[in-house]
SEVEX-545186 format. One line per 5 residues: number of its first residue (from 1); for each residue x, y, z of N, C-alpha, C. Coordinates in pm, whole numbers, always signed. Last residue first. Example, Ala and Ser with C-alpha at 12.3 -4.5 7.8 and 13.67 -1.06 7.14 Angstrom:
REM residues 2
2 = +1285/-225/+708/+1367/-106/+714/+1290/+3/+787; +1319/-569/+780/+1230/-450/+780/+1320/-330/+780
***
This chain:
REM residues 193
193 = -4788/-3704/-630/-4827/-3828/-525/-4984/-3789/-516; -4744/-3474/-779/-4764/-3610/-833/-4853/-3728/-750; -4667/-3317/-615/-4801/-3280/-668/-4809/-3407/-742; -4425/-3396/-497/-4529/-3388/-392/-4680/-3376/-461; -4279/-3358/-735/-4302/-3504/-715/-4427/-3502/-586
188 = -4283/-3074/-730/-4337/-3141/-850/-4369/-3301/-806; -4124/-3014/-488/-4275/-2979/-495/-4324/-3043/-623; -3898/-3150/-534/-3987/-3229/-443/-4118/-3154/-448; -3792/-2981/-766/-3818/-3129/-762/-3931/-3201/-652; -3804/-2731/-623/-3865/-2768/-735/-3902/-2895/-749
183 = -3588/-2821/-418/-3712/-2779/-382/-3833/-2797/-505; -3354/-2849/-602/-3417/-2951/-528/-3565/-2938/-451; -3345/-2591/-728/-3389/-2707/-814/-3444/-2841/-722; -3256/-2451/-491/-3369/-2425/-567/-3415/-2535/-621; -2999/-2584/-451/-3117/-2613/-362/-3264/-2566/-396
178 = -2878/-2518/-653/-2893/-2653/-645/-3028/-2677/-551; -2860/-2216/-621/-2950/-2298/-733/-2956/-2429/-697; -2705/-2250/-368/-2859/-2162/-363/-2923/-2242/-497; -2464/-2326/-469/-2567/-2390/-349/-2699/-2346/-342; -2398/-2133/-663/-2448/-2252/-691/-2508/-2353/-591
173 = -2399/-1902/-470/-2485/-1918/-590/-2520/-2041/-644; -2156/-2012/-313/-2318/-1990/-239/-2383/-1988/-369; -1990/-1992/-492/-2017/-2148/-441/-2146/-2122/-380; -1945/-1739/-572/-1994/-1857/-675/-2074/-1972/-626; -1872/-1651/-322/-1994/-1614/-360/-2049/-1703/-492
168 = -1619/-1767/-310/-1702/-1814/-193/-1869/-1751/-274; -1476/-1662/-520/-1507/-1785/-528/-1601/-1844/-433; -1501/-1371/-435/-1538/-1415/-567/-1575/-1551/-562; -1323/-1379/-209/-1477/-1360/-210/-1547/-1390/-347; -1085/-1490/-330/-1130/-1559/-222/-1302/-1502/-213
163 = -1032/-1247/-480/-1011/-1368/-544/-1137/-1492/-451; -1044/-1051/-283/-1097/-1051/-389/-1166/-1180/-447; -776/-1153/-147/-910/-1130/-64/-1031/-1115/-173; -594/-1144/-357/-629/-1257/-294/-773/-1264/-207; -619/-841/-407/-640/-946/-505/-687/-1076/-446
158 = -521/-766/-149/-642/-727/-207/-700/-818/-317; -264/-820/-132/-354/-881/-27/-515/-869/-97; -91/-869/-456/-158/-801/-334/-261/-869/-257; +159/-1081/-554/+29/-1086/-569/-16/-969/-466; +465/-921/-666/+400/-1011/-558/+238/-1005/-580
153 = +658/-790/-818/+528/-823/-857/+441/-914/-797; +915/-691/-737/+777/-631/-699/+666/-655/-780; +1121/-802/-999/+1069/-779/-876/+960/-689/-835; +1065/-1054/-1214/+1076/-934/-1209/+1073/-904/-1059; +1018/-1333/-1348/+1121/-1309/-1244/+1144/-1131/-1201
148 = +839/-1411/-1486/+968/-1390/-1564/+1064/-1332/-1478; +614/-1390/-1343/+643/-1532/-1410/+773/-1513/-1469; +570/-1142/-1267/+628/-1223/-1169/+671/-1379/-1222; +504/-1030/-1500/+643/-1001/-1438/+699/-1080/-1366; +255/-1163/-1532/+363/-1194/-1617/+485/-1162/-1582
143 = +108/-1049/-1329/+128/-1185/-1352/+251/-1242/-1426; +137/-746/-1403/+209/-826/-1300/+214/-958/-1305; -30/-804/-1626/+78/-757/-1639/+188/-799/-1531; -273/-852/-1519/-203/-971/-1632/-39/-944/-1628; -327/-626/-1351/-292/-771/-1321/-240/-865/-1411
138 = -339/-435/-1572/-244/-432/-1471/-188/-555/-1398; -551/-535/-1720/-425/-552/-1769/-308/-543/-1668; -755/-517/-1515/-717/-636/-1580/-583/-669/-1619; -728/-218/-1448/-698/-309/-1364/-698/-451/-1417; -824/-121/-1720/-692/-92/-1658/-663/-185/-1556
133 = -1101/-227/-1755/-977/-238/-1834/-810/-234/-1795; -1244/-298/-1439/-1210/-202/-1547/-1084/-245/-1639; -1325/-644/-1365/-1226/-523/-1340/-1255/-433/-1466; -1635/-797/-1207/-1521/-771/-1329/-1418/-634/-1279; -1772/-838/-1019/-1805/-774/-1114/-1729/-720/-1195
128 = -1642/-995/-834/-1805/-1028/-870/-1809/-960/-1009; -1443/-816/-772/-1406/-927/-848/-1527/-990/-919; -1352/-512/-769/-1507/-576/-740/-1480/-718/-819; -1143/-285/-675/-1124/-433/-726/-1246/-489/-684; -1202/-46/-507/-1239/-35/-676/-1216/-178/-758
123 = -1169/-61/-270/-1271/-84/-312/-1317/-92/-472; -899/-234/-109/-922/-132/-198/-1054/-155/-274; -788/-270/+221/-905/-306/+108/-917/-206/+25; -574/-445/+435/-627/-329/+332/-714/-359/+245; -662/-571/+752/-669/-616/+610/-675/-501/+527
118 = -475/-573/+1055/-595/-484/+975/-561/-545/+839; -483/-815/+1322/-413/-760/+1173/-545/-639/+1140; -561/-986/+1564/-508/-818/+1566/-426/-778/+1429; -677/-1212/+1505/-535/-1208/+1484/-446/-1041/+1480; -921/-1151/+1581/-872/-1269/+1640/-719/-1260/+1600
113 = -993/-908/+1416/-993/-919/+1578/-907/-1031/+1632; -967/-1032/+1175/-890/-918/+1226/-878/-916/+1341; -1200/-1224/+1173/-1035/-1249/+1137/-904/-1154/+1190; -1410/-1065/+1215/-1365/-1161/+1327/-1230/-1180/+1276; -1391/-904/+975/-1365/-823/+1114/-1335/-908/+1212
108 = -1428/-1083/+808/-1320/-1026/+809/-1326/-960/+900; -1688/-1195/+887/-1607/-1270/+886/-1444/-1190/+860; -1818/-943/+822/-1826/-959/+965/-1733/-1075/+967; -1791/-922/+535/-1751/-823/+631/-1765/-852/+779; -1939/-1135/+488/-1800/-1132/+433/-1743/-1038/+516
103 = -2212/-1081/+509/-2141/-1176/+571/-1994/-1160/+564; -2219/-861/+367/-2259/-819/+476/-2196/-940/+571; -2222/-929/+116/-2122/-841/+154/-2115/-851/+297; -2472/-1021/+34/-2366/-1116/+51/-2222/-1035/+98; -2644/-763/+32/-2645/-841/+139/-2545/-979/+150
98 = -2531/-610/-162/-2513/-586/-15/-2528/-679/+46; -2546/-763/-408/-2428/-749/-342/-2443/-726/-203; -2797/-787/-540/-2794/-872/-404/-2648/-858/-341; -2725/-598/-755/-2837/-546/-674/-2815/-661/-520; -2523/-735/-871/-2512/-618/-789/-2599/-582/-687
93 = -2695/-920/-958/-2572/-976/-864/-2535/-868/-805; -2826/-815/-1154/-2919/-884/-1048/-2799/-883/-928; -2628/-713/-1317/-2719/-619/-1269/-2799/-688/-1130; -2544/-981/-1415/-2445/-896/-1336/-2520/-775/-1257; -2781/-1064/-1543/-2698/-1126/-1438/-2607/-1044/-1381
88 = -2760/-874/-1754/-2903/-875/-1646/-2834/-954/-1550; -2440/-768/-1821/-2564/-846/-1842/-2671/-817/-1739; -2144/-612/-1953/-2250/-611/-1869/-2365/-702/-1911; -1880/-839/-2026/-2002/-744/-2097/-2113/-711/-1979; -1530/-846/-1921/-1676/-870/-1945/-1752/-760/-2011
83 = -1254/-1066/-2029/-1338/-935/-2051/-1503/-954/-2028; -1113/-1246/-1782/-1183/-1241/-1912/-1240/-1089/-1902; -972/-1302/-1531/-923/-1220/-1620/-978/-1187/-1755; -1154/-1529/-1452/-1126/-1378/-1373/-1082/-1269/-1486; -1131/-1696/-1635/-1227/-1683/-1613/-1256/-1517/-1539
78 = -858/-1771/-1652/-924/-1710/-1759/-1042/-1669/-1693; -608/-1692/-1401/-715/-1734/-1406/-819/-1680/-1546; -267/-1824/-1406/-364/-1709/-1493/-533/-1809/-1476; -67/-1859/-1265/-208/-1885/-1192/-310/-1776/-1274; +187/-1860/-1341/+151/-1706/-1366/-28/-1747/-1268
73 = +474/-1962/-1189/+349/-1998/-1241/+270/-1877/-1219; +837/-2047/-1226/+713/-1972/-1170/+600/-2005/-1231; +1002/-2203/-1364/+1025/-2160/-1229/+922/-2076/-1155; +764/-2437/-1512/+859/-2336/-1519/+878/-2281/-1387; +593/-2654/-1466/+766/-2705/-1491/+811/-2563/-1486
68 = +335/-2606/-1467/+412/-2592/-1347/+549/-2621/-1354; +259/-2645/-1734/+206/-2542/-1697/+293/-2508/-1530; +326/-2901/-1873/+437/-2791/-1857/+381/-2657/-1775; +81/-3031/-1884/+185/-3080/-1818/+300/-2993/-1792; -136/-2782/-1858/-107/-2853/-1948/-6/-2923/-1852
63 = -394/-2508/-1843/-312/-2596/-1804/-277/-2711/-1880; -413/-2216/-2010/-478/-2361/-2050/-374/-2456/-1967; -250/-2014/-1954/-380/-1976/-1921/-448/-2105/-1956; +36/-2119/-1982/-15/-2065/-1833/-171/-2067/-1835; +203/-2199/-2172/+117/-2282/-2103/+82/-2264/-1955
58 = +332/-1988/-2289/+404/-2061/-2218/+310/-2160/-2122; +118/-1913/-2488/+255/-1982/-2549/+305/-2040/-2436; -55/-1807/-2297/-102/-1923/-2359/+5/-1988/-2412; +85/-1560/-2235/+6/-1685/-2132/-18/-1807/-2203; +102/-1462/-2479/+238/-1510/-2421/+194/-1615/-2319
53 = -167/-1385/-2513/-85/-1477/-2623/+40/-1519/-2541; -202/-1188/-2307/-298/-1317/-2331/-194/-1401/-2419; -53/-1003/-2381/-50/-1069/-2241/-89/-1215/-2274; -132/-930/-2640/-35/-960/-2637/+4/-1071/-2504; -399/-818/-2548/-397/-930/-2639/-267/-1005/-2640
48 = -308/-582/-2394/-402/-696/-2341/-366/-819/-2400; +48/-509/-2441/-110/-503/-2479/-179/-620/-2419; +344/-367/-2307/+249/-498/-2381/+119/-474/-2364; +498/-191/-2208/+392/-151/-2327/+318/-249/-2385; +644/-301/-2006/+542/-176/-1975/+442/-163/-2074
43 = +791/-414/-2169/+745/-510/-2082/+597/-429/-2048; +969/-253/-2292/+889/-317/-2370/+774/-391/-2309; +1110/-133/-2109/+1007/-58/-2154/+917/-136/-2231; +1265/-342/-2031/+1166/-332/-1932/+1060/-224/-2008; +1308/-539/-2343/+1352/-425/-2224/+1243/-424/-2144
38 = +1185/-713/-2488/+1334/-733/-2465/+1395/-634/-2370; +867/-946/-2431/+960/-792/-2425/+1139/-811/-2401; +796/-1163/-2664/+836/-1129/-2552/+925/-1011/-2530; +651/-1169/-2911/+620/-1062/-2861/+700/-1042/-2693; +729/-1443/-2988/+777/-1326/-3081/+741/-1185/-3000
33 = +839/-1656/-2730/+734/-1571/-2784/+768/-1445/-2850; +1165/-1807/-2793/+1077/-1752/-2696/+966/-1695/-2756; +1171/-2157/-2937/+1197/-2022/-2943/+1127/-1932/-2848; +1203/-2475/-2796/+1151/-2372/-2881/+1197/-2236/-2878; +1025/-2771/-2583/+1150/-2692/-2653/+1106/-2590/-2791
28 = +810/-2775/-2422/+925/-2850/-2382/+1055/-2786/-2469; +851/-2487/-2264/+857/-2600/-2283/+805/-2669/-2381; +994/-2164/-2403/+917/-2258/-2363/+926/-2405/-2352; +1256/-1947/-2250/+1248/-2036/-2377/+1128/-2122/-2318; +1229/-1612/-2221/+1210/-1752/-2145/+1169/-1845/-2250
23 = +1514/-1363/-2240/+1399/-1424/-2279/+1378/-1556/-2229; +1589/-1111/-2013/+1631/-1280/-2076/+1521/-1329/-2119; +1607/-765/-2100/+1522/-877/-2005/+1579/-1012/-2068; +1770/-494/-2025/+1732/-597/-2116/+1692/-722/-2059; +1694/-150/-1943/+1705/-288/-1890/+1695/-375/-1992
18 = +1547/+85/-2025/+1648/+24/-2112/+1713/-97/-2062; +1460/+170/-1761/+1339/+130/-1881/+1426/+47/-1991; +1694/+273/-1658/+1640/+144/-1595/+1514/+87/-1681; +1737/+489/-1810/+1848/+378/-1829/+1774/+262/-1738; +1538/+657/-1751/+1518/+584/-1876/+1642/+475/-1899
13 = +1588/+682/-1486/+1458/+629/-1533/+1453/+591/-1659; +1786/+852/-1514/+1820/+717/-1438/+1680/+627/-1492; +1719/+1079/-1656/+1809/+980/-1727/+1837/+830/-1651; +1564/+1184/-1442/+1491/+1125/-1607/+1611/+1034/-1665; +1726/+1249/-1277/+1611/+1167/-1240/+1558/+1096/-1359
8 = +1874/+1432/-1425/+1972/+1317/-1372/+1845/+1219/-1336; +1667/+1639/-1458/+1768/+1575/-1589/+1798/+1440/-1548; +1628/+1688/-1204/+1502/+1611/-1285/+1561/+1562/-1387; +1925/+1642/-1006/+1819/+1712/-1054/+1731/+1617/-1142; +1950/+1538/-670/+1952/+1484/-798/+1886/+1573/-873
3 = +2136/+1731/-420/+2025/+1675/-464/+2045/+1620/-620; +2522/+1682/-352/+2392/+1754/-407/+2274/+1675/-449; +2723/+1636/-70/+2630/+1565/-192/+2510/+1637/-225
***
């Protein structure tokens, strides 16, 4: 048996990209979204705006009674997947990131030691600081692919880890802000007495 030539490999890849996709009918009734991809190639060419519109059309970006009635759920997190603009708050957060990452790294190290597992890390995905455009679109495309039943669209461990980290950091910031307000209130109250 001979090795496939580049021409054969290209033909196989083109045939793969021509695979037709079955459109998903939205709940409760209706026609598929106009931008729903007809082929695997169309799926790979979806723009970010199209992915956002499709997620909204199929009740995934804004939860409704139909969100979890589909065979799969996109778990579309509008805040996490939003386009971000650089702000003063982001610069301050990145300056304090070193401190907050230390406790997270020690927690992961303890978990790895306890379970004798190695957690893969991809430093380019910084959830607290937002994604690059390419990362954000790739995540949206993967979520949509999983929603319509495409293979190899599972959520990577790095993304789960990053979402957990971002959620914990947000909770810590909220707790610190609440503590600061309580201290200010106590200080004002003690000055009045």
